[in-house]
C-alpha positions, 0 to 999 in steps of 0.5 A: 702301151709304153716301151717298158710294157712291150719289153716285159711282154716280149720277154714273157712270150720268149719263155713260152716255147722253153716252158713247152719243151721242158714241161715233160722231159721224160715223154716217150717217143711217138715212134719206135726207133728203127731196128739196127741195120744188122737185124734188118732184112727184106721180104715181099708178100708171097715169100717165105724165108728162114733165119735164126734168132741168136744172142747177137740179135737186138732185144726189146725192153723185155729181153726178147730177141727180134729180127725185122723184115721190111716190105711194101704193102698195098692199102686194102690188101689183107696179109697173113704173116706166120712165124714157126719155130721148134726152138722158141715160143714164136711171136710176130709183130706188124708195124708201119714204116715208122715203127708204129705197132699195128698188130701182134700175135703170139700163139694163133698159129698152133703149137706155140707158133704165131699168126697174124692177119691184118688189112693194110690201111694204106700203100707204103712201107711196113715191117714184120718183127720175128720175135720170141715170147720169152727173154733169152729164147733163140733158135731157127725159125721160118717166116711166111708172108702172103696175101689173103686171110687164114683161119687163126686159132685163139691167141692162148698161152703156149704150154710147151716152152714156158718161162725162161730164167736167162741165157747161159753160155759155154765157159760161164758160171751162174749163181742163182736161187731156186725159190717157191715162186719158180714153176713146179713140175706137176708130177713130183712137185719139184721147183725148176728154172729154164736156162737157154744154152747156145751150142756148136755142133760137135763141140762137147761141153759139161754142165755142173749143178751144185748146191748145199741147199738141195739135192741137185737134178739136171735135165737137158731139153730141146724147145718145148721139153723134148728131153735129151739127157737127165742126171741126178748125182753125176757130179761130186756128192749130191750134185748133178753133171751132164756131158754132151756133144751136140749133133747140130747147132740147135739151142738147148735148155738147161733145166735146173731142178731138185731131186725132191719136192718143194726143195729150194735154195742157192745153186751154182750152174757151170757150163764148161768146154769139153767133156769131164768124167761123170760119177756113174754110180752116184755118191749122194749120202745126204739121206734125202 
């Protein structure tokens, strides 16, 4: 082999590592990045703790908030993690210390709560993620981590909380559209959307729903549909208005709805700080 041939082979081999590293520039990472420091906490097997998912918590790609708890496990141990909440549809995820997913569960704790049971494969660090099943869901929760198994209900669809459209806040104005793809109340065949609203105890606010396309109807609820207030024509004309002073910090759900079945169209949802005068009698003269 002469010098020229050697130089050609050496140059070709030098390009091989470059080709291997650039052939798939969009390949996904092998592990999940660690959660931000502010969203991490610790827990030990046999402990229970309480917390709250807030709008400030990090989110997964689907828009759902989470908080991570690190713990040390022993290989061969069976552990059970329970996440309970009355304000969001609980979801729980178990990973190893690097973030590789091992097991997840949505509704096996009953009443839209989450429970997972898993045999740890080895000694070492693990993480439990307290999560919500839908984007924008927030609220208090209780996490319990214990040794041993437990009876788990089938991981089925939670019928209490349902699909959430997004997160609203006091001082915000949202322009949206009710469509035929939005869920329907079975009792009156009216379409609706759910919006989660963080609140502060003792601070009054006003919710206005206006639309030129339909007779607006507002419902304020807790969690899986516990009704707090509702209104049809408390605003101007056929628009709806609710004024409320929350007695606690539990998040609320604003239900954007219509007064009649199958109505759809554009709307404006506005949440303002402080109380506003409501139309007690109502002045909707649309003929609907």
